[in-house]
Every structure is written in C-alpha cells, then in structure tokens.
C-alpha positions in Angstrom: 155.9 67.8 97.5 153.3 70.4 97.6 149.4 69.1 97.0 149.4 71.5 94.0 152.5 70.6 92.6 151.3 67.0 93.2 148.4 67.5 91.1 149.9 69.3 88.4 152.2 66.6 87.6 149.1 63.6 88.3 147.4 66.0 85.3 151.0 65.8 82.9 151.2 62.0 83.3 147.1 61.6 82.6 147.5 63.4 79.6 149.9 61.1 78.2 147.9 58.2 79.5 145.1 59.5 77.3 147.1 60.1 74.3 147.7 56.2 74.2 143.6 55.6 74.1 142.0 53.6 73.1 143.6 50.5 73.6 143.3 46.9 72.5 140.6 45.3 73.9 142.6 43.0 75.0 145.1 45.1 76.8 142.3 46.7 78.4 141.2 42.8 79.6 144.7 42.5 80.5 145.3 45.8 82.7 141.4 45.0 84.3 142.6 41.6 85.4 145.8 43.3 86.6 144.5 46.1 88.8 141.6 43.8 90.2 144.8 41.5 91.9 146.5 44.7 92.8 143.8 46.5 94.8 142.3 43.6 96.0 145.3 42.6 97.7 146.5 46.0 98.8 143.3 46.8 100.2 142.6 43.9 102.3 146.4 43.9 103.3 145.6 47.9 104.8 143.0 45.4 107.3 145.1 42.6 108.0 144.7 40.1 105.4 147.7 37.6 105.4 147.2 36.5 101.7 150.3 37.9 99.6 150.0 39.1 96.0 150.6 36.3 94.4 148.7 34.2 96.5 145.6 36.7 96.2 146.1 36.2 92.7 145.9 31.9 92.8 142.5 32.7 95.2 140.9 34.7 92.7 142.1 33.0 89.3 142.8 29.8 90.4 139.7 29.1 93.1 142.5 27.4 95.2 143.2 27.5 99.0 146.5 28.6 100.4 147.3 26.4 103.0 147.7 27.9 106.5 145.9 30.9 105.8 142.8 31.8 107.5 139.2 30.9 106.0 138.2 34.6 105.9 141.2 35.7 104.0 140.1 33.8 101.1 136.5 35.0 101.8 137.3 38.6 101.5 140.0 38.1 98.3 137.1 36.4 97.0 134.3 39.2 98.2 136.9 41.9 96.9 137.6 40.5 93.6 133.6 40.3 93.2 133.3 44.2 94.4 135.4 45.2 92.0 133.9 43.9 89.2 130.9 45.6 90.2 133.1 48.7 90.3 134.7 48.3 86.8 130.5 47.8 85.4 129.5 51.4 87.0 131.9 53.3 85.6 130.0 54.2 82.6 127.0 55.6 84.8 129.3 58.8 85.6 127.8 59.2 88.9 127.5 57.3 92.0 124.5 56.5 93.6 123.7 54.6 97.1 122.6 51.7 95.3 126.2 51.7 93.5 127.7 51.9 97.8 125.2 48.7 99.0 126.1 46.7 95.7 129.7 46.8 96.1 129.6 46.2 100.3 127.5 43.4 99.5 129.5 41.4 96.9 132.4 42.2 99.4 130.5 41.0 102.7 128.0 38.7 101.7 130.2 35.3 102.2 131.5 36.4 105.7 128.8 37.9 107.2 125.2 37.6 105.2 123.1 39.1 107.5 124.8 42.5 107.2 126.0 42.4 103.8 124.8 45.7 101.8 123.3 47.0 104.7 123.6 50.2 107.0 124.7 49.1 110.6 122.0 49.3 112.7 123.9 49.8 116.1 127.1 52.0 117.7 130.4 51.2 116.5 133.8 52.3 117.2 137.1 52.7 115.2 140.0 51.3 117.6 142.6 53.9 117.8 140.6 56.6 117.5 139.8 59.4 119.5 136.8 60.5 117.4 133.0 59.1 117.8 131.2 57.9 114.9 127.7 59.0 113.9 124.5 57.3 115.5 123.2 54.6 113.6 120.0 56.5 113.1 121.5 59.2 111.3 123.6 57.0 108.7 120.7 57.2 105.9 120.4 60.4 106.0 124.2 60.9 105.9 125.0 58.6 103.2 122.6 60.6 100.8 124.4 63.8 101.9 127.5 61.9 100.6 126.5 60.9 97.1 124.9 64.4 96.8 128.3 65.9 97.5 130.4 63.8 95.3 128.3 64.7 92.5 128.5 68.4 93.5 132.4 68.3 93.8 132.8 67.0 90.5 132.0 70.1 88.8 134.0 72.7 91.3 137.2 70.8 92.0 140.2 68.3 90.8 138.7 64.9 90.0 141.5 63.5 92.6 140.6 65.9 95.6 136.9 64.7 94.7 137.9 61.0 95.1 140.0 61.4 98.3 137.0 64.0 100.3 134.7 61.1 99.0 136.9 58.2 100.9 137.2 60.7 104.1 133.8 61.4 104.3 132.4 57.5 104.0 135.0 56.4 106.6 133.8 59.1 108.7 130.3 57.8 108.6 131.4 54.4 109.1 128.1 53.1 107.3 128.6 49.3 107.7 129.5 47.1 110.4 132.9 46.0 108.8 134.5 46.6 105.4 134.2 50.2 105.5 138.0 50.9 104.3 138.1 48.8 101.2 134.8 50.0 100.0 135.7 53.9 100.9 138.9 52.9 98.6 136.0 51.5 96.0 134.3 54.6 95.9 137.5 56.6 95.6 138.7 54.6 92.8 135.4 54.6 90.9 135.3 57.9 91.1 138.8 58.3 89.4 137.6 55.9 86.6 134.9 58.1 85.9 136.8 61.2 85.6 139.1 59.2 83.0 142.1 58.8 85.9 143.9 56.1 86.8 143.4 53.7 89.4 145.1 54.5 92.4 146.7 51.5 94.6 148.0 52.2 98.5 150.4 50.4 99.2 150.4 48.2 102.9 153.7 49.8 103.6 151.9 53.0 103.7 149.7 51.9 106.2 150.8 54.1 109.1 151.0 57.2 107.3 147.4 56.0 105.9 145.7 55.4 109.4 147.6 58.8 111.0 146.7 61.0 108.5 143.1 59.5 108.0 142.8 60.5 111.8 144.7 63.7 111.4 141.9 64.4 109.1 139.2 64.9 111.4 141.0 68.7 111.8 143.0 68.7 108.6 142.7 67.0 105.2 145.8 67.9 104.1 147.5 64.9 105.3 145.5 62.8 103.5 144.6 64.5 100.2 148.6 64.7 100.0 149.1 60.8 100.5 146.2 60.2 97.9 147.7 62.3 95.3 150.6 60.6 95.8 149.1 57.2 95.3 147.7 58.2 92.2 150.5 59.5 90.9 153.1 56.4 91.5 149.9 54.2 89.9 150.3 56.6 86.8 154.2 56.1 86.8 153.9 51.9 87.4 151.2 52.4 84.4 153.4 53.9 82.2 156.2 51.7 83.1 154.0 48.6 81.7 153.0 50.5 78.5 157.1 51.0 78.5 156.5 54.8 77.3 
C-alpha cells in the first residue's frame, strides 16, 4: 500500500477515534496502562529483551522478578515504564524540548548505568551491522538542538505521522546516548503522535528485521521506513477500535 493511501486510511480511522472523545477518566487510565505495558514490552523486545508481554506486566505492575530472566531485562522494564509515564505527562506541552528527551533517557537508563543516564555520549560509538558512521560526540549537542527545532517546523508543514517518523529517524542517525537510543527514539515518535492527537504506534517485534533494514536503507531513501511506521500506526488504530468494540 502506497504511503499516501496509508495516510488517508489513518486519517479516516483517526476521525472515528476522535468522534469517541472525550473518554471517561477510567477508560483513559485503563488505556494508558494498556499502552504502557504494550510499548514497554514491544520496544524492549526490539532490542533483545527476553521478557514476554505478560512477564513485563508482572514486573511493572506487581514488582515481581521472573526466574531465569536477566536482571537487566527487569531494569529495562522498570525504566521504560517510568519513561513512558514521563512521556504521557508531557503531551499537553504540545512541543518537545531537549530536556524532555534527556529526562526520558535518564528515567529509562538510571538503574542500568547511572553515570550515563540522561547525558549525551562523550565517546565515538558504532552501530553493529550498519555501514554508516555516527556523528562525533562533540557534534551531538548542536545536532540535538537542530533536531528539536526541525520537529517544531515539520509539525506545520507535513502529516503528523511523517513528522513523528522522521524525528525517530533523525534521532537514531544522531545516536546521542551510549545506549537506549532506539527506545528513546520510539518514545519521541509516540510523544509527537500523542501531542498531535493521534494514537500511539506499537512496532511488533515480529517486524524487527524489516524495521532494522528500513532504518539502514533510510540513509539514502526513507520511503520504506516511513511506510513501515505508517503501517504500524494504522494497525494500532485498528486494534484500538477493536478494543472499543466499534
């Protein structure tokens, strides 16, 4: 399906979703918990976390540990859930600042590596499997300022799904942190979608290979990546409407 056709379908489903608003407070709270678990599990799984969705729920909501699973997997679940809470608390701002990004990374990473949590990397890093170099660390602060400025410019001149997906791409190409970049990129993307009154986009771990391949290809042509993200937005919208029984 061509990306313009996908965006038209997305807007059609979003119209149906908007017509259901405002939702009862209890429904909003329930949906927030649902997506906190779903996004935490799927985003962590994309990076190799071995917790299942139900195990992620137990770790986050009950504070229990899962036998045989690494400590880091538990810390990633706790950290991502906290970063998700921070993300949803910033929806009403209707803009993204550097501090928002640094805070989300800090919350995600503080129990894993407190010395680097919420701080831009100070060393050269590489992405395994990628043929493209990443910016030197001394360029990261300026690139991040440019990133947040471009997000605000793009909000006014293109479809919100494209703005969100391109912000994800630009962030990953900068790779500003020593670790946790993919998860923060997906939080930024979803924060933009929520600020623009669209649904959260969940990227299923089954699409991991397509996701990684489209990220690499986006260095030259971003169409495959933008299409993949649009497809994920569309599928998450359909899931939302199924839950609401409409």
